[in-house]
C-alpha positions as CSV (number, residue, x, y, z in Angstrom):
1,M,-40.2,220.2,59.6
2,H,-42.4,223.4,60.1
3,A,-45.4,221.2,61.1
4,R,-43.2,219.4,63.7
5,T,-41.9,223.4,64.4
6,T,-45.5,224.0,65.3
7,T,-46.7,221.5,66.9
8,A,-43.6,221.7,69.3
9,A,-44.0,225.1,69.7
10,A,-47.7,224.6,70.5
11,L,-47.1,222.1,73.0
12,A,-44.5,223.9,74.7
13,V,-47.4,226.9,75.1
14,L,-50.2,224.3,76.2
15,A,-47.7,223.3,79.1
16,L,-46.9,226.8,80.1
17,T,-50.5,227.6,80.2
18,L,-51.5,224.7,82.1
19,T,-48.7,225.5,84.5
20,A,-48.6,229.2,85.0
21,C,-52.6,229.4,84.8
22,S,-53.5,226.3,87.3
23,S,-52.6,225.1,90.6
24,S,-53.6,222.4,92.6
25,D,-56.0,222.3,95.8
26,D,-52.6,221.0,97.7
27,S,-50.5,224.1,96.9
28,D,-48.5,224.8,100.4
29,Q,-47.8,228.7,98.8
30,A,-49.6,230.6,101.1
31,A,-50.6,234.2,100.6
32,A,-48.3,237.0,101.9
33,P,-50.0,239.8,103.5
34,S,-49.7,242.6,101.7
35,S,-47.3,245.4,103.1
36,P,-47.0,248.9,101.6
37,A,-43.3,248.1,100.0
38,A,-42.3,250.3,97.1
39,P,-41.2,249.0,93.7
40,A,-37.4,248.9,93.4
41,S,-36.8,252.4,91.5
42,P,-39.9,255.1,90.5
43,A,-38.3,255.1,87.4
44,A,-39.4,251.2,87.5
45,A,-43.0,252.0,88.7
46,D,-43.1,255.1,86.0
47,S,-42.5,253.2,82.9
48,G,-43.9,249.9,83.2
49,H,-39.9,248.1,83.1
50,Y,-39.3,246.1,85.8
51,E,-35.8,244.3,86.3
52,T,-37.3,240.9,88.4
53,A,-40.1,239.0,89.3
54,Q,-39.9,240.3,93.1
55,D,-40.0,244.3,91.7
56,I,-43.4,243.0,89.9
57,A,-44.3,241.4,93.1
58,D,-43.3,244.5,95.4
59,A,-45.2,247.1,92.8
60,L,-48.6,244.9,93.2
61,K,-48.2,245.0,97.2
62,A,-48.0,248.6,96.8
63,A,-50.6,249.1,94.8
64,G,-52.6,247.2,97.9
65,L,-52.6,243.1,96.5
66,T,-51.8,240.3,98.6
67,V,-48.8,238.6,96.6
68,S,-47.7,235.5,97.4
69,Q,-43.3,235.4,97.2
70,P,-42.6,234.4,93.3
71,Q,-41.0,231.0,92.9
72,E,-38.3,230.6,90.0
73,Q,-40.2,227.9,87.6
74,K,-37.5,224.6,86.4
75,D,-39.8,223.3,83.8
76,A,-38.9,223.6,80.2
77,S,-41.5,226.1,78.8
78,Y,-42.0,228.5,75.9
79,I,-40.9,231.2,78.5
80,T,-37.4,229.3,79.2
81,K,-37.0,228.5,75.3
82,V,-36.3,232.0,74.1
83,G,-34.0,232.4,77.7
84,G,-36.5,233.8,79.6
85,T,-37.9,233.1,83.2
86,P,-41.0,231.8,84.5
87,Y,-42.4,232.4,88.3
88,S,-45.4,231.1,90.1
89,L,-47.0,233.1,93.0
90,T,-50.4,234.0,93.8
91,I,-51.8,237.1,93.8
92,T,-55.6,238.4,95.6
93,D,-57.0,241.7,96.3
94,G,-58.4,240.9,99.2
95,D,-62.2,239.4,98.3
96,G,-61.1,235.2,99.4
97,P,-58.4,233.1,98.8
98,A,-56.2,233.7,95.3
99,A,-58.2,231.1,92.4
100,G,-54.9,229.5,90.8
101,E,-51.4,230.3,90.7
102,A,-50.7,233.0,88.5
103,G,-47.3,233.3,86.8
104,I,-44.8,236.6,86.5
105,N,-42.9,235.6,82.9
106,L,-39.6,237.8,82.5
107,F,-38.7,237.2,78.6
108,P,-35.2,238.4,77.1
109,N,-36.6,241.1,75.1
110,P,-39.9,242.7,73.7
111,E,-39.6,240.8,70.6
112,A,-40.0,237.4,72.8
113,L,-43.3,238.8,74.6
114,K,-45.1,239.6,71.4
115,G,-44.7,236.0,70.2
116,W,-45.8,234.8,73.3
117,I,-49.1,236.9,73.5
118,P,-50.8,235.6,70.3
119,L,-50.4,231.7,72.1
120,S,-51.5,232.8,75.6
121,K,-54.4,234.7,74.0
122,Q,-54.8,230.9,71.7
123,F,-55.3,228.9,74.8
124,G,-57.6,231.7,76.2
125,G,-54.6,233.0,78.9
126,I,-55.5,236.5,80.8
127,A,-52.6,238.5,81.2
128,V,-50.9,241.4,82.0
129,T,-48.1,242.8,79.6
130,A,-45.8,245.7,79.1
131,D,-41.8,246.0,77.8
132,A,-40.8,241.9,78.5
133,W,-43.1,240.7,81.3
134,A,-46.3,239.2,81.7
135,V,-48.1,238.5,84.4
136,S,-50.5,235.5,83.5
137,L,-53.5,235.0,85.9
138,P,-54.9,231.4,86.4
139,T,-57.9,230.2,84.0
140,R,-58.1,226.7,85.3
141,D,-61.8,227.0,85.6
142,E,-64.5,229.2,84.9
143,A,-64.4,230.5,89.2
144,A,-61.0,231.2,88.3
145,R,-61.2,232.9,84.7
146,A,-64.1,235.1,86.0
147,D,-61.7,236.1,89.2
148,S,-58.6,236.7,86.7
149,E,-61.1,239.0,85.2
150,R,-62.8,241.1,87.5
151,L,-58.9,241.2,89.0
152,A,-56.6,241.9,85.6
153,P,-57.5,245.2,85.5
154,K,-56.4,246.3,88.7
155,V,-53.1,244.7,88.1
156,A,-53.1,246.1,84.8
157,K,-52.7,249.6,86.6
158,A,-50.7,248.6,89.2
159,L,-48.5,247.7,87.0
160,D,-48.6,250.2,84.2
161,G,-49.8,247.4,82.1
162,T,-51.9,246.1,79.3
163,V,-54.8,243.4,80.0
164,Q,-54.4,240.2,77.6
165,Q,-57.2,238.2,76.8
């Protein structure tokens, strides 16, 4: 039973990693231009606590990054199994097109996030985390990984988060 649970969890994380950290070349999501929008509340920006994926996207835009509209993902994943909600979007800093889809993962509590971090690292993920959320950056190939490694510190600074890789 334990082996089956461990295998199921590993497969769920792999599916999450492949879903949140990759994209197809025929993606019809275009990056929205950056706007000077501020986070939903000053307290959110000060504490690293964001209520919604849109709050996170707005904070990234306020920091000068180009971010597409977050789209909720309905597929079953580790995030949904622990009661969280995953979103996909693109994030760039104006140095070319997005290297793939990023993900915003909203967890129901900090413990669920803490369980996700080592799984993400095990599969080579690059993410920025704080409180009960993660921004997972694309790592589908070497170019995407290099772009995400360069972009991760900017995302962390914008959100007052910690880079995990």
